N, C-alpha and C positions, 0 to 999 in steps of 0.2 A: 561071411558069418551069417548064420541063420537068425531068424527073428527072435527066437527064444533066447539064444545066446546074447544077442544085442540087448534085450531087455534085462537080462541078468547083469551084464556089464554096466548098464545105466543105473540100475538099482544099487549096485556096489559102489559106484562113484558117488551117488547121492548120499548113501549111508556113510561113506568115508568123509564126505564134506560135513555132515552133521557132527561126526565125532571131532573133526578138527575145529569146527566153530564153537563147540561147547568148551574146548580147552582154553578159550580166551579169558575165562574167569580166573585163570591162574595169575594174571597180571594184577598187582596190588592197586588199590585205589590211589588216586592222586592225593598227595599230602594237602592238608588244609593250611598248615603253617610252614613257612620257609625261613631260612636264615642265610645271611651272607657268610660265605666261608672263604677266608683269605688264605693264600699260600698254596693253593692246589690247582689254580688255573693254568692251563697249558698256553703257550705262546699263541696269540690270536684267538683265544677261546674264552676270554673273560666276559663277565656280564657287566655292562655299563662302566662307569668311570672308575679311575684308580682312587684308592682311599686317600692318597696324598694330594689329589687334585691335579696331577700331572697331565691327565687327559680326561675327557668326559664321555667317552663312547665305548661301546662294546667292541670286542675284537681287536683291541689295540695293545694288548700285553705283548711286550717285546721278547720275554723269556718265559720259560716254564717256572712255575712255583714261586713267583715273586710275592713277597709278603704284602705288597700294596694292591695286588690284583685279586679279584674274588669272583666266585660263581654262587648262584643260589643252589642250596641243597635242602632236602627235607629237614625240618627242625629236629634237632637232637642227633644228627649224624655227622656234623662237621668235625667235632673233636674225636670221632672214631676213625677219621681218615688221617693217615700219617702226614704230618705237616699242617693240618687244618687248624685254623684259629677262627672262632666266631668273631666277625667284625661288628663293632657297635654301629647301630643304625641311627643316623641323625634324625631327630623328630621333625616332622613337617612343619613349615611355618604358616 
């Protein structure tokens, strides 16, 4: 490759990188408020303890979509998900 062709290739790569990096604004902002959504967690993918107290840790759901297992979702989206039910959050002591 000659030097001028190498420069053109380098400039093209840099310009392409700029276009790609500006596309990152398409990702929505992180929600400010979250809610516990029960009934949609996959086996081993729950967030924290079961609603019935049968276990107290994340990742222990034994089956998909159990009504006692939950995950955090952006506020206002749980009931839009098939099978999703907003779980009541116990007040802190």
